BAZA-72625 format. One record per residue (C-alpha): residue in three letters; x, y, z negated. Coordinates in Angstrom, 3 decimals. Example, Ala and Ser with C-alpha at 12.3 -4.5 7.8 and 13.67 -1.06 7.14 Angstrom:
% residues 2
REC type       c1       c2       c3
REC  ALA   12.300   -4.500   -7.800
REC  SER   13.670   -1.060   -7.140
//
This chain:
% residues 518
REC type       c1       c2       c3
REC  UNK   80.598  161.460 -128.426
REC  UNK   81.422  164.470 -126.234
REC  UNK   79.637  165.939 -123.215
REC  UNK   82.114  164.204 -120.924
REC  UNK   80.254  160.957 -121.448
REC  UNK   76.671  162.156 -121.890
REC  UNK   74.635  165.300 -122.240
REC  UNK   73.524  166.256 -125.752
REC  UNK   75.860  163.729 -127.192
REC  UNK   76.566  163.309 -130.918
REC  UNK   79.331  165.953 -131.098
REC  UNK   77.043  168.642 -129.670
REC  UNK   74.164  167.694 -131.946
REC  UNK   76.434  167.662 -134.981
REC  UNK   77.834  171.109 -134.160
REC  UNK   74.329  172.470 -133.703
REC  UNK   73.235  170.942 -137.000
REC  UNK   76.134  172.589 -138.843
REC  UNK   75.426  176.000 -137.308
REC  UNK   71.683  175.936 -138.005
REC  UNK   71.496  174.071 -141.319
REC  UNK   74.852  173.819 -143.120
REC  UNK   76.757  177.046 -142.546
REC  UNK   73.876  179.487 -143.319
REC  UNK   73.284  177.855 -146.745
REC  UNK   75.784  178.162 -149.595
REC  UNK   74.506  175.109 -151.441
REC  UNK   74.554  172.902 -148.310
REC  UNK   78.057  174.089 -147.469
REC  UNK   79.256  173.179 -150.982
REC  UNK   77.717  169.705 -150.722
REC  UNK   79.378  169.002 -147.369
REC  UNK   82.669  170.408 -148.631
REC  UNK   82.489  168.063 -151.612
REC  UNK   82.057  165.075 -149.277
REC  UNK   85.012  166.254 -147.205
REC  UNK   87.263  165.453 -150.166
REC  UNK   87.003  161.754 -149.307
REC  UNK   87.658  162.410 -145.592
REC  UNK   91.092  164.038 -145.967
REC  UNK   93.031  164.459 -143.678
REC  UNK   90.417  164.019 -140.915
REC  UNK   88.241  166.875 -142.174
REC  UNK   91.302  169.137 -142.272
REC  UNK   92.351  168.177 -138.742
REC  UNK   88.870  169.004 -137.443
REC  UNK   89.088  172.432 -139.199
REC  UNK   85.833  171.589 -140.952
REC  UNK   87.125  172.461 -144.427
REC  UNK   88.231  175.955 -143.435
REC  UNK   84.943  176.649 -141.629
REC  UNK   82.950  175.594 -144.672
REC  UNK   85.039  177.775 -147.010
REC  UNK   84.653  180.818 -144.746
REC  UNK   80.905  180.229 -144.520
REC  UNK   80.610  180.074 -148.324
REC  UNK   82.565  183.331 -148.708
REC  UNK   80.525  185.182 -146.053
REC  UNK   77.188  184.043 -147.448
REC  UNK   78.235  184.916 -150.998
REC  UNK   79.042  188.488 -149.958
REC  UNK   75.741  188.758 -148.051
REC  UNK   73.912  187.594 -151.161
REC  UNK   75.787  190.169 -153.230
REC  UNK   74.749  192.935 -150.827
REC  UNK   71.122  191.802 -150.957
REC  UNK   71.215  191.711 -154.750
REC  UNK   72.680  195.242 -154.825
REC  UNK   69.896  196.574 -152.594
REC  UNK   67.314  194.868 -154.792
REC  UNK   68.844  196.507 -157.830
REC  UNK   68.596  199.894 -156.117
REC  UNK   64.921  199.244 -155.462
REC  UNK   64.369  198.600 -159.181
REC  UNK   66.247  201.803 -160.030
REC  UNK   64.344  204.056 -157.654
REC  UNK   61.028  202.568 -158.732
REC  UNK   61.727  203.598 -162.324
REC  UNK   61.986  200.014 -163.569
REC  UNK   64.964  199.015 -165.696
REC  UNK   64.587  195.344 -164.833
REC  UNK   67.424  193.628 -163.007
REC  UNK   67.186  190.457 -160.923
REC  UNK   68.042  187.480 -163.098
REC  UNK   70.525  184.813 -162.118
REC  UNK   68.566  181.785 -160.835
REC  UNK   68.974  178.414 -162.479
REC  UNK   70.221  176.876 -159.214
REC  UNK   72.852  179.554 -158.716
REC  UNK   75.445  178.505 -156.170
REC  UNK   78.345  179.401 -158.494
REC  UNK   77.489  176.491 -160.765
REC  UNK   77.538  174.104 -157.788
REC  UNK   81.238  174.811 -157.225
REC  UNK   82.007  172.736 -160.319
REC  UNK   81.633  169.525 -158.244
REC  UNK   84.679  170.413 -156.124
REC  UNK   88.159  169.218 -156.862
REC  UNK   90.703  171.726 -158.082
REC  UNK   92.324  172.343 -154.697
REC  UNK   89.063  173.058 -152.842
REC  UNK   87.757  175.163 -155.723
REC  UNK   90.911  177.288 -155.708
REC  UNK   90.601  177.884 -151.961
REC  UNK   86.938  178.882 -152.246
REC  UNK   87.562  181.356 -155.071
REC  UNK   90.497  182.906 -153.207
REC  UNK   88.278  183.308 -150.137
REC  UNK   85.418  185.038 -151.983
REC  UNK   87.914  187.327 -153.751
REC  UNK   89.396  188.376 -150.417
REC  UNK   85.889  189.086 -149.074
REC  UNK   85.191  191.484 -151.966
REC  UNK   83.008  189.499 -154.350
REC  UNK   82.479  191.339 -157.635
REC  UNK   84.837  190.494 -160.486
REC  UNK   82.057  189.724 -162.933
REC  UNK   80.664  187.105 -160.531
REC  UNK   84.118  185.574 -160.138
REC  UNK   84.447  185.441 -163.931
REC  UNK   81.142  183.569 -164.209
REC  UNK   82.300  181.083 -161.561
REC  UNK   85.571  180.432 -163.390
REC  UNK   83.847  180.013 -166.763
REC  UNK   81.309  177.584 -165.326
REC  UNK   83.986  175.495 -163.605
REC  UNK   86.224  175.417 -166.701
REC  UNK   83.428  174.316 -169.015
REC  UNK   82.371  171.476 -166.736
REC  UNK   85.766  170.259 -165.522
REC  UNK   87.333  170.057 -169.002
REC  UNK   84.552  167.972 -170.509
REC  UNK   85.792  164.557 -171.604
REC  UNK   89.462  165.499 -171.613
REC  UNK   89.460  166.293 -175.343
REC  UNK   87.493  164.415 -177.975
REC  UNK   86.873  165.123 -181.619
REC  UNK   88.447  162.769 -184.103
REC  UNK   86.064  162.659 -187.099
REC  UNK   88.692  161.138 -189.417
REC  UNK   91.426  163.693 -188.803
REC  UNK   89.130  166.620 -188.130
REC  UNK   91.389  167.668 -185.228
REC  UNK   91.217  167.551 -181.449
REC  UNK   92.962  164.482 -180.065
REC  UNK   94.012  164.186 -176.423
REC  UNK   93.066  160.850 -174.870
REC  UNK   96.279  160.206 -172.952
REC  UNK   99.175  161.910 -171.242
REC  UNK   97.474  162.015 -167.844
REC  UNK   94.434  163.796 -169.200
REC  UNK   96.701  166.252 -170.953
REC  UNK   98.523  167.032 -167.711
REC  UNK   95.231  167.390 -165.858
REC  UNK   93.893  169.790 -168.440
REC  UNK   97.051  171.914 -168.334
REC  UNK   96.897  172.038 -164.521
REC  UNK   93.251  173.176 -164.584
REC  UNK   93.920  175.887 -167.154
REC  UNK   96.962  177.238 -165.310
REC  UNK   94.989  177.356 -162.059
REC  UNK   92.083  179.176 -163.710
REC  UNK   94.477  181.748 -165.176
REC  UNK   95.955  182.437 -161.732
REC  UNK   92.444  182.984 -160.336
REC  UNK   91.357  185.436 -163.034
REC  UNK   90.413  188.964 -161.865
REC  UNK   92.893  191.809 -162.197
REC  UNK   93.944  192.844 -165.671
REC  UNK   92.532  195.913 -167.386
REC  UNK   91.258  197.322 -170.661
REC  UNK   87.689  196.923 -169.421
REC  UNK   88.034  193.548 -167.777
REC  UNK   84.985  191.518 -166.810
REC  UNK   86.493  188.381 -168.374
REC  UNK   85.035  187.797 -171.865
REC  UNK   87.482  187.851 -174.757
REC  UNK   86.209  184.507 -176.075
REC  UNK   87.044  182.844 -172.739
REC  UNK   90.571  184.285 -172.696
REC  UNK   91.136  183.141 -176.262
REC  UNK   89.930  179.622 -175.439
REC  UNK   92.289  179.438 -172.476
REC  UNK   95.228  180.542 -174.615
REC  UNK   94.402  177.935 -177.255
REC  UNK   94.288  175.243 -174.556
REC  UNK   97.618  176.368 -173.088
REC  UNK   99.295  176.258 -176.507
REC  UNK   97.767  172.891 -177.395
REC  UNK   98.679  171.140 -174.129
REC  UNK  102.045  172.660 -173.281
REC  UNK  105.504  171.926 -174.590
REC  UNK  107.821  174.635 -175.874
REC  UNK  109.447  175.098 -172.469
REC  UNK  106.455  174.860 -170.120
REC  UNK  103.582  177.186 -169.219
REC  UNK  105.583  180.263 -170.218
REC  UNK  104.232  182.569 -167.507
REC  UNK  100.661  181.370 -168.019
REC  UNK  100.867  182.004 -171.744
REC  UNK  102.421  185.455 -171.267
REC  UNK   99.683  186.391 -168.798
REC  UNK   96.944  185.401 -171.241
REC  UNK   98.608  187.199 -174.136
REC  UNK   98.810  190.386 -172.099
REC  UNK   95.170  190.128 -171.026
REC  UNK   94.058  189.671 -174.629
REC  UNK   96.266  192.542 -175.767
REC  UNK   94.782  194.893 -173.162
REC  UNK   91.268  194.414 -174.540
REC  UNK   92.095  193.578 -178.155
REC  UNK   89.533  196.088 -179.444
REC  UNK   86.810  193.728 -178.148
REC  UNK   88.088  190.737 -180.120
REC  UNK   86.683  189.212 -183.301
REC  UNK   88.484  187.193 -185.952
REC  UNK   87.823  183.810 -184.295
REC  UNK   89.474  185.045 -181.088
REC  UNK   92.843  185.670 -182.775
REC  UNK   92.893  182.589 -185.012
REC  UNK   95.057  180.579 -182.624
REC  UNK   96.200  177.206 -183.999
REC  UNK   99.845  176.279 -183.736
REC  UNK  101.046  173.651 -181.287
REC  UNK  100.947  170.331 -183.177
REC  UNK  104.116  169.204 -181.372
REC  UNK  106.063  172.345 -182.324
REC  UNK  108.590  172.891 -185.070
REC  UNK  106.521  175.429 -187.005
REC  UNK  104.638  174.219 -190.060
REC  UNK  102.148  177.085 -190.316
REC  UNK   98.478  176.748 -189.507
REC  UNK   98.314  179.555 -186.930
REC  UNK  100.583  180.858 -184.185
REC  UNK  101.871  184.065 -185.792
REC  UNK  104.408  184.852 -183.056
REC  UNK  101.721  184.911 -180.380
REC  UNK   99.581  187.300 -182.423
REC  UNK  102.596  189.563 -182.998
REC  UNK  103.101  189.825 -179.251
REC  UNK   99.387  190.460 -178.610
REC  UNK   99.138  193.299 -181.134
REC  UNK  102.409  194.764 -179.858
REC  UNK  101.001  194.831 -176.322
REC  UNK   97.974  196.776 -177.540
REC  UNK  100.122  199.247 -179.489
REC  UNK  102.527  199.765 -176.575
REC  UNK   99.555  200.375 -174.320
REC  UNK   98.277  202.926 -176.836
REC  UNK  101.640  204.722 -176.735
REC  UNK  101.544  204.776 -172.941
REC  UNK   98.067  206.272 -173.125
REC  UNK   99.372  208.948 -175.493
REC  UNK  102.059  209.994 -173.006
REC  UNK   99.600  210.010 -170.125
REC  UNK   97.076  212.020 -172.118
REC  UNK   99.732  214.536 -173.106
REC  UNK  100.619  215.099 -169.445
REC  UNK   96.942  215.409 -168.587
REC  UNK   96.452  217.684 -171.582
REC  UNK   99.223  220.071 -170.477
REC  UNK   97.970  220.131 -166.905
REC  UNK   94.398  220.706 -168.035
REC  UNK   95.511  223.525 -170.295
REC  UNK   97.519  225.230 -167.561
REC  UNK   94.623  225.131 -165.151
REC  UNK   91.679  226.072 -167.327
REC  UNK   93.253  227.339 -170.584
REC  UNK   91.161  224.864 -172.556
REC  UNK   92.205  222.198 -175.048
REC  UNK   90.618  218.793 -175.460
REC  UNK   91.178  216.766 -178.604
REC  UNK   91.991  213.228 -177.555
REC  UNK   92.596  211.994 -181.088
REC  UNK   89.367  213.206 -182.674
REC  UNK   87.744  210.704 -185.057
REC  UNK   84.914  210.029 -182.624
REC  UNK   87.079  209.578 -179.518
REC  UNK   87.078  206.144 -177.841
REC  UNK   90.821  205.690 -178.359
REC  UNK   90.658  206.360 -182.089
REC  UNK   87.644  204.072 -182.387
REC  UNK   89.516  201.215 -180.697
REC  UNK   92.521  201.683 -183.003
REC  UNK   90.286  201.504 -186.070
REC  UNK   88.668  198.314 -184.756
REC  UNK   92.080  196.723 -184.215
REC  UNK   93.265  197.748 -187.693
REC  UNK   90.192  196.148 -189.259
REC  UNK   90.815  193.037 -187.153
REC  UNK   94.415  192.930 -188.386
REC  UNK   93.390  193.202 -192.050
REC  UNK   90.848  190.391 -191.641
REC  UNK   93.464  188.280 -189.882
REC  UNK   95.983  188.881 -192.660
REC  UNK   93.414  187.872 -195.276
REC  UNK   92.762  184.645 -193.363
REC  UNK   96.370  183.594 -192.797
REC  UNK   97.340  184.600 -196.355
REC  UNK   95.760  181.333 -197.531
REC  UNK   98.339  179.336 -195.564
REC  UNK  100.826  177.995 -198.154
REC  UNK  103.551  177.638 -195.499
REC  UNK  103.386  181.250 -194.303
REC  UNK  106.629  183.085 -195.022
REC  UNK  106.682  186.525 -196.591
REC  UNK  108.714  187.978 -193.722
REC  UNK  106.047  186.995 -191.166
REC  UNK  103.282  188.460 -193.317
REC  UNK  105.196  191.729 -193.805
REC  UNK  105.971  191.938 -190.079
REC  UNK  102.268  191.775 -189.286
REC  UNK  101.288  194.202 -192.045
REC  UNK  103.840  196.798 -190.926
REC  UNK  103.023  196.464 -187.234
REC  UNK  100.230  199.052 -187.163
REC  UNK  101.096  202.774 -187.432
REC  UNK  100.090  204.801 -190.482
REC  UNK   97.200  206.588 -188.759
REC  UNK   95.575  203.270 -187.792
REC  UNK   94.222  202.700 -191.301
REC  UNK   91.932  205.295 -192.857
REC  UNK   91.492  203.116 -195.933
REC  UNK   93.856  200.387 -197.157
REC  UNK   91.395  198.220 -199.082
REC  UNK   91.502  195.445 -196.458
REC  UNK   95.299  195.274 -196.533
REC  UNK   95.298  195.293 -200.355
REC  UNK   92.839  192.384 -200.381
REC  UNK   95.065  190.409 -197.982
REC  UNK   98.168  191.083 -200.091
REC  UNK   96.338  190.058 -203.255
REC  UNK   95.261  186.764 -201.634
REC  UNK   98.823  186.098 -200.489
REC  UNK  100.211  186.729 -203.980
REC  UNK   97.602  184.415 -205.466
REC  UNK   98.387  181.581 -203.027
REC  UNK  102.164  182.137 -203.275
REC  UNK  102.813  182.786 -206.985
REC  UNK  106.479  181.706 -206.861
REC  UNK  107.865  184.258 -204.418
REC  UNK  110.816  186.409 -205.458
REC  UNK  110.327  189.760 -207.152
REC  UNK  112.087  191.505 -204.277
REC  UNK  109.671  189.962 -201.778
REC  UNK  106.733  190.853 -204.017
REC  UNK  107.921  194.460 -204.088
REC  UNK  108.425  194.603 -200.291
REC  UNK  104.978  193.118 -199.827
REC  UNK  103.319  195.777 -201.956
REC  UNK  105.240  198.572 -200.232
REC  UNK  103.107  197.958 -197.135
REC  UNK  100.072  199.322 -199.035
REC  UNK   99.484  203.070 -199.034
REC  UNK   98.249  203.736 -202.572
REC  UNK   96.761  207.081 -201.566
REC  UNK   94.364  205.328 -199.149
REC  UNK   92.890  202.951 -201.723
REC  UNK   89.299  203.452 -202.792
REC  UNK   88.363  203.988 -206.421
REC  UNK   87.264  200.366 -206.804
REC  UNK   90.529  199.088 -205.295
REC  UNK   92.560  201.399 -207.563
REC  UNK   90.740  200.109 -210.625
REC  UNK   91.402  196.528 -209.567
REC  UNK   95.056  197.199 -208.732
REC  UNK   95.677  198.857 -212.103
REC  UNK   94.560  195.643 -213.837
REC  UNK   96.072  193.173 -211.355
REC  UNK   98.851  191.287 -213.113
REC  UNK  100.125  189.865 -209.806
REC  UNK  101.323  193.302 -208.681
REC  UNK  104.720  194.714 -209.681
REC  UNK  104.819  197.320 -212.441
REC  UNK  105.941  199.982 -209.960
REC  UNK  102.813  199.402 -207.878
REC  UNK  100.514  199.750 -210.887
REC  UNK  102.255  202.961 -211.974
REC  UNK  101.964  204.420 -208.492
REC  UNK   98.285  203.557 -208.217
REC  UNK   97.486  205.074 -211.600
REC  UNK   99.472  208.197 -210.811
REC  UNK   97.585  208.910 -207.607
REC  UNK   94.298  208.054 -209.284
REC  UNK   95.169  210.526 -212.048
REC  UNK   95.848  213.283 -209.525
REC  UNK   92.626  212.462 -207.689
REC  UNK   90.623  212.611 -210.906
REC  UNK   92.260  215.875 -211.963
REC  UNK   91.429  217.496 -208.639
REC  UNK   87.854  216.259 -208.819
REC  UNK   87.413  217.505 -212.384
REC  UNK   88.980  220.899 -211.663
REC  UNK   86.825  221.411 -208.588
REC  UNK   83.660  220.528 -210.517
REC  UNK   84.489  222.460 -213.701
REC  UNK   85.876  225.609 -212.055
REC  UNK   82.559  227.044 -210.771
REC  UNK   80.822  226.025 -213.986
REC  UNK   83.305  227.935 -216.103
REC  UNK   82.906  230.949 -213.886
REC  UNK   79.127  230.986 -214.198
REC  UNK   78.515  229.814 -217.731
REC  UNK   81.688  230.519 -219.733
REC  UNK   81.189  232.585 -222.855
REC  UNK   84.584  234.255 -222.381
REC  UNK   83.253  236.774 -219.961
REC  UNK   85.696  239.406 -221.160
REC  UNK   88.511  237.575 -219.395
REC  UNK   87.105  238.579 -216.028
REC  UNK   87.419  242.123 -214.599
REC  UNK   84.745  244.567 -215.671
REC  UNK   82.264  246.042 -213.283
REC  UNK   83.316  249.063 -211.333
REC  UNK   81.602  252.385 -211.497
REC  UNK   79.542  251.636 -208.451
REC  UNK   77.963  248.626 -210.164
REC  UNK   79.480  245.995 -207.863
REC  UNK   81.002  243.070 -209.803
REC  UNK   84.329  241.480 -209.017
REC  UNK   83.329  237.834 -208.524
REC  UNK   86.765  236.333 -207.648
REC  UNK   90.046  235.762 -209.446
REC  UNK   92.893  237.962 -208.278
REC  UNK   95.538  236.332 -206.003
REC  UNK   98.237  236.967 -208.642
REC  UNK   96.297  235.013 -211.316
REC  UNK   95.543  232.237 -208.855
REC  UNK   99.226  231.943 -207.893
REC  UNK  100.284  231.835 -211.550
REC  UNK   97.743  229.089 -212.243
REC  UNK   99.031  227.016 -209.328
REC  UNK  102.635  227.400 -210.482
REC  UNK  101.694  226.394 -214.024
REC  UNK   99.931  223.229 -212.800
REC  UNK  102.887  222.441 -210.562
REC  UNK  105.274  222.619 -213.519
REC  UNK  102.991  220.366 -215.556
REC  UNK  102.889  217.790 -212.764
REC  UNK  106.684  217.816 -212.445
REC  UNK  107.060  217.267 -216.168
REC  UNK  104.560  214.429 -216.060
REC  UNK  106.441  212.758 -213.187
REC  UNK  109.691  213.056 -215.130
REC  UNK  108.059  211.450 -218.173
REC  UNK  106.687  208.631 -216.047
REC  UNK  110.109  207.940 -214.563
REC  UNK  111.621  207.721 -218.025
REC  UNK  108.832  205.435 -219.204
REC  UNK  109.214  203.303 -216.061
REC  UNK  112.916  202.853 -216.791
REC  UNK  112.074  201.732 -220.323
REC  UNK  109.481  199.288 -219.012
REC  UNK  111.958  197.762 -216.576
REC  UNK  114.436  197.253 -219.427
REC  UNK  111.699  195.679 -221.536
REC  UNK  110.756  193.454 -218.609
REC  UNK  114.331  192.157 -218.407
REC  UNK  114.421  191.546 -222.155
REC  UNK  111.164  189.567 -221.969
REC  UNK  112.686  187.343 -219.281
REC  UNK  115.741  186.752 -221.417
REC  UNK  113.573  185.837 -224.402
REC  UNK  111.632  183.367 -222.262
REC  UNK  114.862  181.700 -221.137
REC  UNK  116.390  181.455 -224.619
REC  UNK  113.385  180.267 -226.575
REC  UNK  109.681  179.820 -226.154
REC  UNK  107.957  180.252 -229.544
REC  UNK  104.309  181.063 -228.942
REC  UNK  103.741  183.585 -231.726
REC  UNK  106.976  185.500 -231.125
REC  UNK  106.305  185.781 -227.412
REC  UNK  102.744  186.958 -228.019
REC  UNK  103.903  189.709 -230.402
REC  UNK  106.569  190.861 -227.959
REC  UNK  104.101  190.881 -225.073
REC  UNK  101.555  192.852 -227.123
REC  UNK  104.247  195.387 -227.980
REC  UNK  105.094  195.902 -224.296
REC  UNK  101.438  196.262 -223.375
REC  UNK  101.023  198.994 -225.986
REC  UNK  103.938  200.852 -224.402
REC  UNK  102.313  200.509 -220.987
REC  UNK   99.056  201.947 -222.331
REC  UNK  100.862  204.943 -223.770
REC  UNK  102.341  205.613 -220.336
REC  UNK   99.010  206.532 -218.798
REC  UNK   97.452  208.525 -221.629
REC  UNK   96.616  212.170 -221.152
REC  UNK   97.917  213.266 -224.502
REC  UNK  101.174  214.613 -223.064
REC  UNK   99.396  216.775 -220.524
REC  UNK   98.313  220.297 -221.257
REC  UNK   94.503  220.199 -221.267
REC  UNK   92.933  222.317 -218.575
REC  UNK   89.343  221.591 -219.545
REC  UNK   87.198  220.674 -222.525
REC  UNK   88.011  217.928 -225.003
REC  UNK   85.013  215.901 -223.933
REC  UNK   86.301  215.714 -220.379
REC  UNK   89.713  214.670 -221.668
REC  UNK   88.271  211.856 -223.734
REC  UNK   86.215  210.673 -220.788
REC  UNK   89.187  210.703 -218.423
REC  UNK   91.315  208.949 -221.026
REC  UNK   88.675  206.273 -221.335
REC  UNK   88.846  205.642 -217.596
REC  UNK   92.458  204.543 -217.798
REC  UNK   92.199  202.162 -220.739
REC  UNK   93.422  198.713 -219.839
REC  UNK   90.816  196.044 -219.384
REC  UNK   90.988  192.350 -218.811
REC  UNK   92.674  191.710 -215.489
REC  UNK   90.949  189.933 -212.719
REC  UNK   91.308  189.282 -208.988
REC  UNK   89.254  190.496 -206.098
REC  UNK   89.924  187.299 -204.267
//
């Protein structure tokens, strides 16, 4: 078939056909490369496989350059339209290749400089098509069931290869969060406890780097059915993912402080990196909301231990939550699903909630929530009382100044006719000291009442153990409730405003029938 036997023999014609028809076309090169899979090792010995892979990589980069120039033409013409991806895009055709050839093609286009977003699309397309049929849905069990051991090994090999081919890590990676989460779920479902450790760690780090882009479904990672854990979701993996994000945030803080000092030395200007509208603060708030939603979801797992729940709740720093309503809702759900936990665990669980960051609706619910410890209810009511007092004093103060009939208490006008419209600093300081003393006395009273309530609580438990007469227990319980109501009355406080305001504020703290937000 060479020229030694005849001119224009088959070898020459074949080479010419490849150069004019196969190599210039990406789709034709992929088709021929797919057929070369059945001709191994002859196609490798003839160097045909390598030539086809290089041709695909070169043509892909040429197409990328042409697409970039076309995009520039749209930009300069004032049109915001971008060229759409055609239906017969060559990246989808790579799904017909076996895993070895596909890996070599992707490595070649990456080395030639193909954009990371295009590589991500290629990997997603290949994963979706190559994993079809390996997992089926069992309608009776409602769970995914692997067909056999060979399919399970094949799936794990595909996922590990795709993870190695992913673009470089970063907070603004081109790989979608949903795709990373799906890969992690597949790795956990198909791997044993000792295998795929590096692949799993790589995925967890990638998810942690861009955790602010995740939604609740992305972090609800089922546990390995072959593992020893009995919970519904993989809590340890989520702990590592959130820790990666928080450690990255601390690294950013150190880097920003160095940049801040250098920027200040050079230009004598200060930039606020932690302002409420800054991108970093916005990402932290998104992650805190994601954490609260995740806690509310896993709280319904009856096998979830209190220590795991507390570890997740305490993972975020204090400044990550502006309002603690989401965390309170998650804790309330956990207490409802786990009514038999110890009092010490119940107290530790409620300590994760910052009572000062609860909204008015959450405070009202917490004050009537019988699942919370007494200390939590007292703390919530105390802060709500201070909040109400400050609101009432700020609203009544200007009104008293303008419309009070006791005008003689204020300084008289001077000879020039100019009125003194402000209270003297000495009177203001005395008023602040007086209110401070009243608050200290009220705190002391509450501590004494709290001690009495704890003693009563112990006596109630002893009565329940000794005997269980219905009427006697009801009378004792009613007596303790009356003591609890007297704890939060305003009668012991020195009134700083009108009697009508006192009666209204006292009405706000009357006990109502308890209910649950969940």
